[in-house]
C-alpha positions in Angstrom: 0.2 0.0 0.2 2.8 2.4 0.9 4.8 1.4 -2.2 1.9 3.2 -4.2 2.3 6.4 -2.2 6.0 6.2 -3.0 5.5 5.7 -6.5 2.8 8.6 -6.9 5.6 10.8 -6.6 7.5 10.0 -9.4 7.4 7.6 -7.6 6.8 7.5 -6.4 4.9 7.6 -7.4 5.6 6.7 -9.6 2.2 5.8 -10.3 -0.6 8.1 -9.8 0.1 11.3 -11.8 3.2 10.8 -13.1 3.0 8.4 -15.8 0.1 6.1 -15.0 0.1 2.5 -16.1 1.2 1.4 -19.6 -2.2 1.2 -20.8 -2.6 4.9 -20.0 0.6 6.0 -21.6 -0.5 3.9 -24.9 -3.9 5.2 -25.5 -3.2 8.8 -24.5 -1.3 9.6 -27.6 0.1 12.8 -26.1 4.1 12.1 -26.1 6.2 14.9 -24.5 9.4 15.4 -26.9 12.5 13.6 -25.6 15.2 16.4 -25.0 18.8 15.0 -25.9 20.2 17.0 -23.1 19.2 18.9 -19.8 21.0 19.9 -16.8 19.8 17.1 -14.6 20.6 13.7 -15.6 17.5 11.8 -13.6 19.3 8.5 -13.3 21.9 9.7 -11.2 19.3 11.0 -8.6 16.6 8.3 -8.9 18.6 5.6 -8.1 21.9 4.9 -5.8 24.9 4.6 -7.4 25.8 1.4 -5.6 24.2 -1.7 -3.9 22.6 -0.2 -0.6 19.8 -0.4 1.6 18.0 2.5 2.9 16.4 3.1 6.1 13.2 5.3 6.0 10.8 6.8 8.7 7.3 7.4 7.8 5.4 9.6 9.8 1.7 10.1 9.4 -0.9 11.8 11.7 -1.2 8.9 13.9 1.8 7.0 13.8 5.1 6.3 12.8 6.6 3.3 10.9 10.2 2.3 10.2 11.4 0.0 7.2 14.2 -0.7 4.6 14.3 -0.7 0.9 17.4 -2.6 -0.8 18.5 -1.4 -4.2 20.5 -4.0 -6.1 22.2 -2.5 -9.0 22.8 -4.8 -12.2 24.6 -2.3 -14.8 21.8 -0.1 -16.2 19.2 -1.9 -14.2 18.2 -1.3 -10.2 15.9 -3.5 -8.5 14.3 -2.0 -5.2 12.7 -4.2 -2.7 11.3 -3.0 0.6 10.6 -5.0 3.6 7.1 -3.7 4.1 6.1 -5.2 0.7 8.5 -8.2 0.1 6.1 -9.6 -2.8 6.6 -6.3 -5.0 9.6 -4.6 -6.7 10.3 -1.7 -8.4 12.9 -2.1 -11.5 14.7 0.9 -12.9 16.1 0.6 -16.3 18.3 3.0 -18.1 17.8 2.7 -21.9 19.4 4.7 -24.8 16.4 7.4 -24.6 14.5 7.0 -21.4 14.3 5.7 -18.1 11.8 2.7 -17.8 10.4 2.2 -14.1 8.5 -1.2 -14.0 6.4 -2.5 -11.3 6.1 -6.0 -9.9 3.7 -7.6 -7.9 3.9 -11.5 -6.8 6.5 -11.6 -9.8 3.9 -10.5 -12.3 3.8 -6.8 -13.9 1.9 -4.5 -12.1 2.3 -1.0 -14.4 5.3 1.0 -15.8 6.3 4.4 -17.0 8.8 6.0 -18.8 10.9 8.7 -17.7 13.2 11.6 -19.6 16.9 10.9 -19.3 17.6 14.8 -18.8 15.5 17.6 -17.6 15.8 21.2 -16.5 13.8 23.1 -13.9 10.1 23.1 -14.9 10.5 20.3 -17.4 7.8 17.5 -17.5 10.0 14.4 -16.3 7.8 11.7 -18.1 8.0 10.9 -21.5 4.4 11.1 -21.6 2.1 14.1 -20.9 1.7 14.5 -17.1 1.6 17.1 -14.4 5.2 15.7 -12.7 8.0 18.4 -13.3 11.3 18.9 -12.0 10.2 21.8 -9.8 13.7 22.7 -7.9 17.1 21.8 -7.2 18.9 22.4 -3.9 22.7 22.7 -3.2 21.7 21.7 0.2 18.3 20.4 1.7 17.1 20.1 5.2 14.0 18.1 6.2 13.1 17.2 9.9 16.6 17.9 10.8 18.4 15.6 8.3 20.9 17.5 6.0 21.3 16.6 2.1 23.4 17.7 -0.7 22.7 17.9 -4.3 18.8 17.2 -4.3 16.2 17.5 -6.9 12.6 17.9 -6.1 9.9 16.2 -8.2 6.5 17.5 -7.9 3.2 15.5 -9.1 -0.2 16.7 -8.4 1.5 19.4 -5.8 3.2 16.5 -4.0 6.9 16.7 -3.9 9.5 13.9 -3.8 13.0 14.7 -3.1 16.1 12.7 -4.7 19.6 13.0 -3.7 22.6 12.3 -6.4 23.9 9.2 -5.8 21.1 8.3 -3.4 17.8 8.0 -4.7 14.8 9.1 -2.9 15.6 10.9 0.4 12.1 12.2 1.2 8.3 12.5 0.1 5.3 14.7 1.4 1.9 13.6 0.8 -1.4 15.4 1.9 -3.9 13.6 3.7 -6.9 15.1 2.1 -9.2 14.5 5.0 -7.3 15.6 7.8 -5.4 18.3 6.1 -2.1 17.0 7.8 0.9 15.4 5.9 2.2 12.1 5.5 6.1 12.5 5.5 8.5 9.7 4.7 12.4 10.7 5.2 15.4 8.8 4.5 17.2 8.2 8.0 20.4 6.2 7.3 
């Protein structure tokens, strides 16, 4: 369940406003042009540069949860598995012209979308039309007392996700519509 929240930001999106399912992308027919260059190489921010296990703390209005996410790098492919959803995987694949983010549940395909390789501030990050944009870059960024360097912010449906170069996702904020409070996920390595 929380996997879908993460994916809604790009991720974490990855799923709600950033690209939708493969079916949505194929039937929409609205493709954004693929820039051959941009200041920010998304691959360098979305996934860790080496195999790693990241520890996250998720705080909601009523609870705090800790979990770990394992990233295994295999060339131009990174497989993400979290201990809160062991039957799910997110697979990032760097291709010649884009980045494909695929989701598996119980070893079966469960959606995918494609991201641009390079973007600038205010660019849409998905290959297909969406509202997911690279909204900011921070030399340093602090959230809940944790400090990070070289961070990009991707915003989908007015909800930001933060990604540190060489590390991957470091934080996510999601509004809880009924309460007006915010669900925050943060890297706590």
